[in-house]
C-alpha positions in Angstrom: -0.2 0.1 0.0 1.3 3.6 -1.0 0.1 6.4 1.5 -0.6 9.4 -0.7 -3.0 12.4 -0.2 -5.1 13.8 -2.7 -6.8 17.0 -2.4 -5.3 17.2 1.3 -6.6 13.9 2.5 -4.3 11.1 3.3 -5.6 7.5 2.0 -3.8 4.5 1.0 -4.1 2.8 -2.2 -2.5 -0.4 -3.5 0.8 -0.3 -5.4 0.2 -0.1 -9.3 -2.7 1.6 -9.0 -3.4 5.0 -11.1 -4.1 8.2 -10.2 -7.5 8.3 -11.8 -8.2 4.6 -9.7 -7.1 6.1 -6.7 -9.5 9.1 -7.2 -12.6 7.0 -8.1 -12.2 4.6 -5.4 -12.0 6.7 -2.8 -15.2 8.9 -3.8 -12.8 11.8 -5.4 -14.8 12.4 -8.6 -12.6 13.2 -11.3 -13.3 13.7 -14.9 -12.6 11.0 -17.9 -13.6 9.7 -21.3 -11.2 7.5 -22.9 -10.3 5.1 -19.9 -11.5 1.9 -19.6 -10.9 -0.4 -16.2 -10.7 -3.3 -18.8 -8.8 -2.5 -21.8 -5.3 -0.4 -22.2 -4.6 2.9 -21.5 -4.6 5.3 -23.8 -4.4 8.9 -22.4 -5.5 10.6 -25.1 -8.7 12.6 -24.3 -6.7 14.4 -21.4 -9.6 15.4 -19.5 -8.1 13.5 -16.2 -5.6 16.1 -15.7 -4.4 16.6 -12.3 -1.6 18.4 -10.4 0.9 16.2 -8.7 3.7 18.3 -6.1 7.2 17.4 -7.3 10.3 18.9 -6.9 10.0 22.0 -9.1 6.3 22.5 -7.6 2.8 21.2 -9.0 3.0 19.6 -12.3 0.0 18.6 -14.9 -0.2 15.1 -16.0 -3.0 12.5 -17.1 -4.0 10.7 -14.2 -5.1 7.6 -15.9 -1.4 6.8 -17.3 0.4 8.2 -13.7 1.4 5.2 -11.0 0.8 6.4 -7.9 3.8 6.4 -5.5 4.7 6.7 -1.9 4.1 10.3 0.0 2.6 11.4 -3.7 0.3 14.6 -3.0 -2.2 15.3 -5.6 -4.6 17.8 -6.3 -7.8 17.6 -8.5 -9.8 20.9 -7.7 -7.3 23.4 -8.5 -7.5 26.4 -10.5 -5.0 24.9 -13.0 -6.1 21.3 -12.9 -9.6 22.4 -13.3 -9.1 24.7 -16.3 -7.0 21.5 -17.8 -10.2 19.4 -17.7 -12.6 21.6 -18.9 -10.7 22.9 -21.5 -9.9 18.7 -23.1 -13.5 18.4 -22.4 -14.3 21.6 -24.8 -12.0 20.6 -27.5 -13.6 17.2 -27.5 -16.8 18.7 -28.1 -15.4 21.6 -30.8 -16.8 19.6 -34.0 -19.3 17.4 -32.0 -22.7 17.4 -33.8 -25.2 18.6 -31.9 -27.8 15.8 -32.6 -29.0 14.9 -29.2 -32.5 14.7 -30.1 -32.0 11.9 -32.5 -29.3 10.1 -31.1 -29.9 6.6 -29.4 -27.0 7.5 -27.0 -28.9 10.8 -25.7 -29.8 9.4 -21.7 -26.6 7.2 -21.1 -24.0 9.4 -23.2 -20.8 10.4 -21.4 -20.2 13.3 -23.3 -23.9 14.6 -22.0 -23.0 13.6 -18.4 -19.2 15.2 -18.7 -20.7 18.1 -19.9 -23.3 19.0 -17.6 -20.8 17.9 -14.3 -17.6 19.6 -15.8 -18.1 21.7 -18.7 -20.8 24.2 -18.4 -18.1 26.9 -20.1 -19.3 29.7 -22.8 -19.4 28.7 -26.2 -15.9 30.3 -27.5 -15.3 29.0 -31.7 -14.9 31.3 -34.2 -14.6 29.4 -37.1 -17.0 26.9 -38.7 -17.6 23.5 -37.6 -15.8 20.6 -39.4 -17.9 17.6 -40.1 -15.9 14.5 -40.5 -19.2 12.8 -42.5 -19.6 9.0 -42.7 -23.1 8.9 -41.5 -24.8 6.0 -40.3 -22.3 3.7 -42.2 -23.3 0.2 -42.2 -20.0 -1.6 -40.7 -20.9 -5.3 -39.7 -24.2 -7.3 -38.8 -25.2 -5.5 -35.5 -23.2 -2.4 -35.9 -23.7 1.3 -37.2 -21.3 3.9 -37.2 -21.3 7.8 -37.5 -18.2 9.2 -37.8 -19.0 12.8 -37.1 -20.1 11.9 -33.6 -16.6 10.5 -33.0 -14.7 11.7 -30.3 -11.7 9.3 -31.0 -11.2 8.0 -27.5 -10.3 4.5 -29.3 -12.0 2.1 -26.4 -13.6 0.6 -29.7 -10.0 0.1 -31.5 -8.8 -1.4 -27.9 -11.8 -3.9 -27.4 -11.1 -5.4 -30.9 -7.7 -5.3 -30.8 -7.4 -7.0 -27.2 -10.6 -8.8 -26.8 -11.6 -10.6 -30.0 -8.2 -10.1 -31.1 -9.9 -9.5 -34.7 -8.7 -5.8 -35.2 -11.5 -4.8 -37.9 -11.1 -1.0 -36.3 -8.3 1.6 -37.0 -8.0 5.2 -37.1 -7.3 7.2 -41.0 -6.4 10.8 -41.7 -4.5 12.9 -39.4 -5.1 16.1 -36.9 -8.9 17.0 -37.1 -9.4 14.8 -40.1 -9.1 11.9 -38.0 -12.0 9.2 -38.0 -12.9 5.7 -36.6 -13.0 3.4 -39.8 -13.0 -0.4 -40.2 -10.1 -1.7 -42.6 -10.9 -2.5 -46.6 -13.0 -5.4 -47.3 -13.4 -6.3 -43.5 -16.9 -6.1 -41.4 -17.0 -5.5 -37.7 -18.8 -9.4 -37.5 -16.4 -10.8 -34.7 -18.5 -12.8 -32.4 -18.4 -10.2 -29.4 -18.9 -6.8 -31.7 -21.9 -5.6 -29.9 -19.5 -4.4 -27.0 -18.3 -1.8 -28.4 -21.8 0.0 -28.9 -21.6 -0.4 -24.6 -18.1 1.1 -24.6 -18.6 4.2 -26.8 -18.8 7.3 -24.6 -20.9 8.7 -27.3 -23.3 7.8 -30.3 -20.8 7.0 -32.8 -21.5 3.1 -32.8 -24.9 1.8 -32.0 -27.0 -1.4 -32.4 -28.9 -1.9 -35.3 -31.6 -4.0 -33.2 -31.6 -1.0 -30.9 -31.4 1.9 -32.8 -34.8 4.2 -32.9 -36.4 1.5 -30.5 -37.0 2.9 -27.1 -35.4 5.9 -25.2 -32.8 4.6 -22.7 -34.7 6.3 -19.6 -37.8 5.2 -20.4 -36.7 1.1 -19.6 -36.2 -0.9 -16.4 -33.4 -2.7 -15.4 -33.3 -5.9 -13.6 -30.1 -7.4 -12.5 -29.9 -11.2 -14.3 -27.5 -13.8 -16.1 -27.4 -14.7 -19.5 -29.3 -18.0 -20.5 -27.2 -18.7 -23.7 -24.8 -21.2 -22.1 -22.8 -22.7 -19.1 -20.6 -19.3 -18.7 -23.5 -17.4 -17.2 -22.4 -14.0 -17.6 -23.9 -11.0 -16.0 -26.3 -9.0 -17.4 -28.9 -6.5 -17.1 -32.8 -7.2 -18.2 -33.4 -3.7 -19.9 -37.5 -3.4 -20.5 -40.4 -1.2 -20.7 -44.5 -1.9 -20.2 -43.6 -5.3 -20.5 -41.7 -5.9 -23.5 -37.4 -6.6 -23.5 -35.7 -4.1 -25.5 -31.9 -5.3 -24.8 -30.0 -7.7 -22.8 -26.6 -5.3 -21.0 -23.7 -6.6 -19.7 -23.5 -6.3 -16.1 -19.8 -5.8 -14.8 -18.5 -8.5 -12.8 -14.6 -8.4 -12.3 -14.4 -12.3 -11.8 -16.1 -14.0 -14.8 -17.7 -11.4 -17.6 -15.5 -8.3 -16.7 -17.7 -5.9 -18.6 -18.0 -8.3 -21.9 -21.2 -10.2 -23.3 -20.9 -12.3 -27.0 -23.2 -11.5 -29.4 -25.0 -14.6 -29.2 -26.7 -14.3 -25.6 -26.8 -10.3 -26.0 -29.2 -10.7 -28.9 -31.0 -13.8 -27.5 -34.1 -11.8 -25.9 -36.5 -11.9 -28.6 -36.4 -15.6 -28.3 -38.0 -15.0 -25.3 -40.7 -12.9 -26.4 -41.4 -15.1 -29.0 -43.4 -18.1 -29.9 -44.6 -18.5 -26.4 -47.1 -21.1 -25.1 -49.6 -19.1 -23.4 -52.1 -21.7 -22.6 -53.2 -24.6 -20.8 -53.5 -27.9 -23.3 -55.6 -30.7 -22.4 -55.2 -32.6 -25.7 -56.7 -30.7 -28.2 -58.8 -28.2 -25.9 -57.6 -25.1 -23.9 -58.6 -24.2 -20.6 -57.2 -22.6 -17.1 -54.4 -23.5 -14.9 -56.6 -24.5 -11.7 -58.4 -27.0 -13.9 -55.3 -28.8 -15.7 -53.7 -29.1 -12.6 -57.1 -30.9 -11.4 -57.7 -33.0 -14.3 -53.6 -33.6 -14.2 -54.0 -35.0 -10.5 -57.1 -37.3 -11.3 -55.3 -38.7 -13.5 -51.8 -39.8 -11.3 -54.0 -40.3 -8.3 -55.3 -43.8 -9.7 -51.8 -44.9 -10.8 -48.9 -46.6 -8.9 -45.7 -44.2 -7.9 -43.9 -46.8 -9.9 -46.0 -45.9 -13.5 -44.5 -41.9 -13.4 -41.4 -40.9 -14.8 -39.9 -37.5 -14.7 -37.6 -35.5 -17.3 -36.0 -32.5 -15.9 -33.5 -30.2 -18.1 -30.4 -28.1 -17.5 -32.2 -24.9 -19.0 -34.8 -25.0 -15.8 -33.5 -22.7 -12.6 -32.5 -24.4 -9.8 -35.8 -23.9 -7.5 -37.6 -25.5 -10.4 -35.2 -28.7 -10.4 -35.4 -28.7 -6.3 -39.3 -29.1 -6.1 -39.4 -31.3 -9.0 -36.7 -33.7 -7.1 -38.9 -33.4 -4.1 -42.0 -34.0 -5.6 -40.6 -36.9 -7.0 -39.0 -38.2 -3.7 -42.4 -37.6 -1.8 -45.0 -38.6 -4.2 -43.1 -41.0 -7.1 -39.7 -42.6 -7.1 -36.7 -40.5 -6.8 -35.1 -43.3 -9.0 -37.5 -42.5 -11.9 -36.3 -38.6 -12.2 -33.4 -37.8 -14.6 -32.1 -35.1 -16.8 -30.8 -35.9 -20.0 -30.1 -32.9 -22.5 -31.2 -33.7 -25.8 -29.7 -30.9 -27.6 -25.8 -30.8 -29.5 -22.8 -29.2 -28.1 -22.7 -25.6 -29.6 -19.3 -23.3 -30.9 -17.1 -22.3 -28.1 -14.2 -20.3 -27.8 -11.7 -19.1 -25.0 -12.8 -15.9 -24.5 -16.6 -16.7 -23.0 -18.6 -18.9 -25.0 -19.1 -22.4 -24.1 -19.9 -25.5 -25.9 -22.9 -26.1 -23.5 -25.3 -23.9 -24.6 -27.7 -24.9 -21.0 -27.1 -22.3 -18.1 -27.7 -24.9 -15.2 -25.9 -28.1 -15.8 -23.9 -27.4 -12.7 -27.1 -27.0 -11.0 -28.3 -30.8 -11.6 -24.9 -31.4 -10.3 -25.1 -29.9 -7.4 -28.7 -31.6 -6.7 -27.6 -35.1 -7.3 -29.6 -35.7 -10.5 -29.1 -38.0 -13.2 -27.8 -36.2 -16.1 -27.2 -38.7 -19.0 -30.1 -40.9 -17.8 -29.5 -43.6 -20.4 -31.2 -46.2 -18.0 -34.5 -44.3 -17.5 -34.9 -43.4 -21.3 -34.6 -47.5 -22.4 -37.2 -48.2 -19.6 -39.5 -45.8 -20.9 -39.0 -47.2 -24.1 -39.6 -50.5 -22.9 -43.0 -49.4 -21.8 -42.2 -49.2 -18.0 -44.2 -45.9 -17.5 -48.0 -44.8 -18.3 -47.0 -41.1 -17.8 -44.0 -39.3 -18.4 -43.5 -35.5 -16.9 -40.8 -33.1 -19.3 -39.6 -29.7 -18.0 -38.1 -27.8 -19.7 -37.0 -30.1 -22.1 -37.7 -30.6 -25.5 -36.4 -34.2 -27.1 -39.0 -34.0 -30.0 -37.5 -30.8 -31.3 -33.8 -31.8 -30.6 -33.6 -35.5 -32.2 -37.4 -36.1 -33.3 -37.0 -39.6 -34.2 -35.3 -40.8 -31.2 -37.9 -39.0 -29.3 -40.9 -40.8 -31.0 -38.9 -44.3 -30.0 -38.7 -43.5 -26.7 -41.9 -42.4 -26.0 -44.0 -44.4 -28.6 -45.3 -46.6 -25.4 -46.1 -43.7 -23.2 -50.2 -43.3 -22.4 -49.7 -39.6 -21.0 -46.8 -37.2 -21.9 -47.1 -34.2 -19.8 -45.3 -31.1 -20.7 -44.2 -27.5 -18.9 -42.8 -25.2 -21.6 -42.4 -21.2 -22.3 -42.5 -22.0 -25.7 -44.4 -23.7 -28.9 -42.4 -26.6 -29.6 -43.0 -30.2 -31.0 -42.7 -31.5 -27.5 -45.5 -29.5 -26.8 -47.2 -30.8 -30.0 -46.6 -34.4 -28.9 -47.7 -33.9 -25.6 -50.8 -34.8 -24.0 -51.2 -31.9 -21.8 -49.1 -28.8 -22.2 -48.5 -26.1 -19.6 -47.2 -22.6 -19.9 -44.3 -21.4 -17.7 -42.1 -18.7 -17.2 -38.9 -17.7 -18.6 -35.8 -16.5 -16.5 -36.9 -13.3 -17.4 -40.4 -13.8 -15.4 -38.9 -14.9 -12.1 -36.6 -14.9 -9.3 -34.3 -17.5 -9.2 -30.6 -19.3 -9.8 -28.3 -20.7 -11.6 -24.6 -22.6 -11.4 -22.5 -21.8 -14.1 -19.8 -24.4 -15.2 -17.2 -22.9 -13.1 -19.9 -23.5 -10.2 -20.6 -19.9 -9.4 -24.1 -19.5 -7.8 -25.9 -16.7 -9.3 -28.6 -14.8 -8.6 -31.5 -13.7 -11.4 -33.8 -11.4 -10.5 -37.8 -11.1 -12.3 -38.2 -8.0 -14.7 -41.4 -8.7 -16.5 -44.9 -10.1 -15.0 -47.0 -11.9 -17.7 -49.9 -10.9 -18.5 -51.5 -14.1 -18.3 -51.8 -15.2 -14.3 -52.1 -18.9 -16.0 -48.4 -19.0 -16.6 -46.6 -19.8 -13.3 -42.7 -20.5 -12.5 -42.3 -24.1 -12.6 -41.2 -24.8 -9.2 -44.7 -23.2 -8.3 -46.2 -25.5 -10.7 -45.1 -28.2 -9.1 -46.4 -27.1 -5.4 -49.6 -26.9 -7.0 -49.5 -30.5 -8.3 -47.8 -31.5 -5.4 -50.6 -30.2 -3.0 -53.5 -31.5 -5.1 -51.8 -34.4 -4.7 -52.2 -34.1 -1.0 -48.4 -34.2 -0.5 -46.9 -32.5 2.5 -43.7 -30.3 2.9 -44.7 -28.2 0.0 -45.4 -24.3 1.8 -43.5 -22.7 -1.0 -44.5 -18.8 -1.6 -42.2 -18.1 -4.4 -38.9 -18.8 -5.6 -36.7 -17.1 -2.6 -38.4 -19.4 -0.5 -37.8 -22.4 -2.2 -34.3 -21.4 -2.2 -34.1 -20.8 1.5 -35.2 -24.3 2.1 -33.0 -25.6 -0.2 -30.1 -24.0 1.4 -30.7 -25.7 4.3 -30.7 -29.0 2.8 -27.7 -28.7 0.6 -24.2 -28.9 2.0 -22.9 -26.5 -0.5 -25.5 -23.7 -0.1 -25.4 -24.2 3.8 -26.0 -20.4 5.2 -27.1 -18.7 2.1 -30.2 -17.1 1.7 -31.2 -15.7 -1.8 -31.0 -11.9 -0.6 -27.9 -12.7 1.0 -26.2 -14.1 -2.7 -23.7 -11.5 -3.9 -24.5 -9.5 -6.8 -21.2 -11.0 -8.6 -22.4 -14.8 -7.5 -20.9 -17.0 -4.8 -18.1 -19.9 -6.1 -19.2 -23.1 -4.4 -17.3 -26.1 -3.4 -18.2 -28.3 -6.4 -15.8 -29.2 -8.9 -15.9 -27.1 -12.3 -17.3 -28.3 -15.8 -15.2 -25.7 -17.3 -11.8 -23.6 -17.0 -12.2 -19.7 -15.8 -12.5 -17.2 -19.0 -9.6 -15.1 -20.1 -7.1 -17.8 -19.1 -3.8 -16.0 -17.6 -5.3 -12.8 -17.0 -5.8 -12.0 -13.5 -9.2 -10.9 -12.3 -8.8 -7.1 -12.4 -11.8 -5.7 -9.9 -13.4 -2.0 -10.8 -11.7 -0.1 -8.4 -13.7 2.5 -9.4 -17.0 1.6 -7.6 -20.1 3.0 -9.1 -18.0 5.8 -11.3 -19.1 5.3 -14.9 -17.0 3.4 -17.1 
């Protein structure tokens, strides 16, 4: 630790910390623009100017690329420092177009925020504004470029150079004519291209999928976890009036930092399309209460050995726990398994994993059979009259095999988010909520327990969480011990029974998750890169 003084206040910070981080981590507001905690320092905007006392008196320098040293005395609010900061900001705004009313970045634009917090200077330009051109250029599958808005912070260039290492972007021309562009015959189509729009501090890089769709100040945000693969990147679900408009990466220094792959980023429409929205009893539709009652009457006349269950790694930990509890108390636990019918997807050495389900490790935590070879063989032999499938889609993933396995089953009961081929093949189908519509937990491939929060509420009250659907069925069958009101209460009960969760409650799970004592299924992301927590806390990055 180095003992330093900032604006007259003594403090200690870790050796190697730069002055900007030292200020932000100690609640000293210092203007900054091109700096990003997970990218190399460029130091080209010059807005984080400070005065540092030296042998020849105070000297101006940039805070982002100056490391603290023992005894360093730093001033951020002297007249000279303030003038330097304000002048640097004025230069950034010099040729910037005033099109905030039509810019998608309005409301979360760093340039707007910086001007209101640190600028407010009198306009004093005396020559015509220079326009760079390059309006609304299509530079990639997801990204549009407005060169006239660019302030040359180079965050996007540093990102494509350092994270996907695809290097599609660069600066051309010199002086005030300099501008960002893609290289000839190259498109910004890497698997992480959407991140450049997140880190662009102005509206120079915007997403086609979000462009002109919604003003950001109307969006509500819920902390969540990406459902796209077993990595479980941290995200926020941003929504308005019951509709999801975008998934945005949420900072977790130990996991995805502030990045997310395009596959996960643009998956939000999948959870809003082709939804199963009514209870189906054969070819007729019904309501949830009547559907549960009819199913309970069917099951009451059967032996517990006549019912099999197929769970899924796409279900939340709470869904899996209650389903397991139902089979323990009312049926036979040996007749429950979680074979997944899908095929592995593509992966890379950044974030993407081949397992495209979010909770395979959750199945392992609860002791599920994740292969189910014996159970599927017994179903195929006709040993069961009823099979309950939750969150799984065998007819959609391997239809021929599914037809063969389930040919002798008299009743196929399906819990599903979407209208799938398995729903079409089912005797009864019940709609359930997506992870966006409920609270719950997943365990990712590196054994990190993570919590997600409900973002929206379905309009149809018959669409309930799979765990609460199981609770209703258990009560209709006369089973006891299912007094759960919501997912948090399910998790709290589960934590008392599962050793790895001891001492936890739903609301006490850290925002960045908790690594459990469970053998990981995959390596941590960014191999060879030490976790770099954002010491700036709530500061905008």
